[in-house]
N, C-alpha and C positions, 0 to 999 in steps of 0.2 A: 638825691643818690647818694649822698654819704650819711643820711642821719642811722640807718641801722644796718643798711646792707653794703657789705665791703665788693665793690665789684675791679676787679683786674681788668685792664683795659691796656693796648697798644694802640697809637695812632699815629700817623705822618700828617705832618704840616709844611706845606710847601708855598711857593708864591708860583702864580701863573699870570706871567704880565704883571698888571698893580693890583690884583689881588691875593689873599690868602685862602689857601683850601685847607682841609683836613678830612682826613677819612680814617675810618677806624682799619685794622689790621688784625687776624688772625690772633684770639685773646692766648693761644699756644705760644706765641712771640714773648711773651710776660715771662717765660722759662729759659730761652732759647736765646742768647745774644748773639750767636751766631747769625742766627736763620733771622733777627731783624734787624742786625747791620746788611744782610744780603737782600732782605725785602726792601730795605732805605734804597739801597743801589738800584732798585728797578724803578724807583720812578724820580725823573729828572724836574728839576724845578729851578729857576731865578735863585742864586743863592743857594745853592743846594737845598738837601731836604733835614730837617728836624723829626725826630722818632722821640715820642713820649711814654712812656709806660709808667703804670701807676700798679703797685701791689698792693694789695690786701689795704691795711689803713696806714700799713707802716711806709713806704716809702716810694720815691721815682727816679726813672733814669730816664735822662736827656741825651740822646745821641744827634751828631750834624755830621752829614758827610759833603764835606765840599770837594767837591774831585775826589783825588786819592786819598783826602787826608780824612782820619775818622776821631773825633772827639766825644768823650764819654764824660758824663758827669751822672754821679751816685749821690743821693740825697741825703742818705746816713750811711756810714759805713756797717754800722754796728747791725743792720738787716741781713749782714754776708752772713750769720749765725743762724739765720732761720729759713732763709730764701733761697733757691739756685741762681736767680736772675743776680741778684746783689755779691754771691761768692763769683761768679763769672764775670762781672764787672772788675772786681778787684784782681780776679786772675789776668783778664786783659790789660790792666793799668801795670801788671805786676807788683801789686801790694798785697802786703802779707794780711794774711787775716787775723783779726782780732781775737786776743786772748777772752776766752770765756770767764777766766777768772780775773781780767780787769774789768777797773770801773767803768762799766758803759752806759751809764745815765744822762749823756749828752749826747745831742746830734751833731755828727761832724760829717760834712758832706765832705768828698774824695773827687777828684778827676779834673777834669779841664772846666775850673770857674769862669774862664771868660770865655766860655764855649758860644753864649750869645752877645757877647760885649758890642760886636761892629750893627748887631740888630737895637742895642738901646739898653742892654740888661746887662748891666756891671757886676763885678765879681760881689760887692758889699752889698748889691741888692738880691743876687741869686743865692748870698749864703743866708741872707736875712729871712729871705722866703721858706729855706730850706730849714732854718732852724724854729719856723712855728710850732712849736708844740700842739697849736689849739687847731690847726688846719689838717684837714684832710689831704692825701698827694693830690686828687683830681680839683683841690679847692688850690693849691701852691702852683699848680700846673695853668689855671685859670689864670692866676695872678700875674704871672710869666707872661701867659697870653694878652694879657690886659696892656702890659707894659709896651709891649711889642708889637700888637697890632692886631693878633689868629686869635681872642677871645670867642668872637661872635662864630667863627665856623668850628673852633675847637667844642664849642659847649653845643652845637648842633649836632658833631660829630656824637659826641655821648651822651645827648639826648636819646637817639637811635639804642642806644642800650636797655633802656628803661621798658 
């Protein structure tokens, strides 16, 4: 999927009893943070729900809903200069947009770095995956899925995009 075609997608991942499930969400949610959060609240899951969105070849957003708590992570703050979803994440997190004049050649993740810590992905691992300049967003999300245990259902959901 990542060879030459950039595909935006939004997916919800959740546990049902002892197995992970993943379902595609409408691609329009890759441009609407509030709509994305609303959609995730509609899907109950043990341990909450995880929303994953990849936009272009540039970045991903992870959202975790645990009861009333909403945790948000953006893989690269510089994406906010070009993409509405990334800009909305910074607004949600109350983080100033980077200045276009700043030296923005480094990938800088923002948000809740411990969003997946209780599932086995610590802050350092999440930062390392986000900072991999050789990986596309879908590959980064699959790496996260491998570590936590939802790679197979995520891959099945993404295969339906092709």
